[in-house]
N, C-alpha and C positions, 0 to 999 in steps of 0.2 A: 691285847692287840694281836693281830694276825701275824703269821710267819711270813716275812717278806721274801722268802726264798721260793715260794710257790708261784706257779704261773698266774698272772693277773689278767683282769679285763683291760684291754688296751685298744686304742684307736688303730684301725687298719690292720688288726691281727685277728686270727680266728678265735672263737670262743674257747676258753679252757674247758677241758673235759673232766669234770668231777662226778659224773654220773656213776652210780654203783649198780644200777639196774638198767637193762636194755629195754627199749620200747617193745611192747607186746606185738606179736605178728597179727593176731586177730583182736584188734582193740575195740573197746566199748565206746558207746557214744552217749550214754545216759548215766548220771551220777545220782546217788541217793542224798537226801537231806542230811542223813547221819554222817556220810563221808565228807560233805561240805563243812559240817561242824568240826570234824576232826582236822580238816585242813586249816580252818581258821584257828583252832587251838594250837596247831603246830606253828603257825605264823606268829601267834602271840608269844609263844615260848621264846622266840628270838627278838622280841620287842618290835615286831611289825605292827603298825597301827590299824591296819585294815586291809581288806581285799575288795577290788573292783573287777568288773567283767565287761569286756568290749566284744561286741558282735560287729565285725568289720563289713562294711558295705561292699557290693560288687564293684562300684566305682573306685573305692579306695584300693581294693585288691588289684584292680587293673592298673591304677596309677603307679603303684609301687611294685607291680609284677610279683605278687606273692600268692600262694595257693592255700593259705590258712585263713580262718575267719573267727575262731573262738579263742579269746585271749583272757588270761587271768593276770591281774595286776596286783602285785604285792607292794604295799605302801609302807614307808618308814619316815620318821621325822629326823632330819639332820640335827645334831647336837647344838644347842644354843651357844655353848662355850666356844665351839669352833666357828660358828657363824659370826660371833661377835669379836673374834680375833682380828687384829690388824692384818691387812694383806701382806703375805710373805711367802717364801718358798716353803717354810715350815708349815704354814697353814694349809697350803695346797697338798702337801704330803699327808698331813693328818686327815684332811677331808677325803683324800683318795683311799687311805687305809680304812676309814669308816665305810666308804662305799664298797670296797672289796670285801669287807667282813660281812656285810649284809648279803652281798651277792653270793657268797659261798653257800649260805643257808638255802638259797633258792633252788640249788641242785637237790637238796634234801626234799623240798616240796615236789619237784619233778619226779624224784624217785618214789615218793609216796603215791603219786598218781599212777606211775608206771606199775608199781607193785599191785595196785588195785585194778589193773587192766586197761588203763587209758594211755593213749599216746600223749607225751608231754615233752616239750623241748623249749629251752630258754631262747628268747630273742636277744640278740647281742645288744646290750644297753648302750654301746658306744658306736653303733652302726651309723655311718654317714648317709646311707642310701635309704633310710627308713625313718620317718618322723615318730619318735616315741610320744611326743606331745599329741600328735594327731590321733594316735591309737588311744591314748588316755582320754581324749575328748569324746571318743565314741562310746566310752563307758557311761556318759551322762553323769559322771560323778565329780567333774572338775571343770574349771575354766582357765583360760590363759589370760593373765593380767597384761597391762600395758608394758610392763618391764620384761615380758616374755617368760614370766614364772608360771608354773603349773600350780594352781591353787586348788587344794582339796579342803573340805570343811575342817579337818583337824589342823590345818596350818599351811602357810605358804612355803615352809621349808621342807615340804614332803619330797622325798626321793622315791623312786620305784624301780622294780624289776618286773619282767613280764615272761610268762610262759604261754606258748600257743599249744592247744590241746584238741583232742578229738571230741571233747565233751560238748554236746549240742544243747543241753537243757540247763545251762548255767542261768542264774537269776539276773538276766540282763535288764537294765533300766530302759524304759522307753522315752522318758522325759528328763530334762535337766532343769532342776529348780535353782541353779546358780547363775543363770544368764543375766540376772540383774547386776552382777558384778561389773560387766562392761559399761553399763550406764554410770555406776558409781565411780569407776576409774576415770571416766571422762570429766567428772567434776573435781577430781583430785589433782593428779599431775605432779605430785611431789617427787616421784621417781625421775621424771624428766627434768625438773628444776634442779635437783641435787646430784645428778649423775656427774661424777668427776671427769668422765671421758667424753661427755656430750654424745652419748651413743643413741641419739634420736635425730631423725631428719627434720626438715622444716615443717613437715606435716605431723610431727610427733610420733612417727613410726619408729620402732626399735631397729637399730642397725647392729646386727649380731657381730660383724667383724670388728667393730669398735669396742665391744664389751670385753673387759679383761677379767671377768669373773672366773673363768676356767683357767686362764693363764697365771693370774696373780692372786686369786682368792678375794677379789673385791666384792663386797656385799652391801655397798652403800644404799642402793635402791631398796633392797630387801629390808634393811634395818630401819629405814624411814617409812616403809609401807604400813598403812593403818592395819592391814591384815596381820602383820607381824607384831606390831606394838599393842594392838587391842584384841586381836582374835576375830574369827569369822562371825560369831554370833553377835558380838558387840557392834561390829561394823554394819551388820545387817540391820540391827535395831536402829542405828543412826540413820541409815539410808531410808528405812521405812518412815521415820519421823520427817526426814527431808522431803520425801515425795508427797507427804500429806499436807505440807504447808501451802 
């Protein structure tokens, strides 16, 4: 586990500064395939499950008043043992420790990019004024479920950290092949039916302020979600059979 005495990621606080290398003055904008492979290998070293890339639209940048557009997303799966614990203060603490431990490594990824001549800065993962899920969606690598979870193909328990960078030629995806999930979710609704807090309105829309996931560690909707119980591929096959009927 991590040393709990170091500065942590916190709401309403500046980012910790664990960079060891400064941003280059004259930064590069194109990366080689070889360096991208090295970055992926570095992420795997710390058990990240994959990397996604978002190219932010001008409308998005204007909406959130930001001046960057190239984002690298480092994905990891939260531990099942923690997810399946009963809600408690201890569970919240352990989940936060896991989050902090993954986050520290992202500074190493930024330093790797800086060392190779690229500008690279972490985006605050707990920023209230910027939607991390909206940035993730622009990668075309995920969808948002009815319970407001960000679903990547490797699992619905994926967490992520982000770096914005000067690199312009990242392998951005132009289409999202996961959009069928929204149709599947509309036929399910188990997260709505079993939510202990009733965190959905009369139109079955998620009400964030009623959800106690972050405050108390509740994961009832996640534990009952078919994407958690069966996995993405099996649910997709089930959906394909359903639409063929």
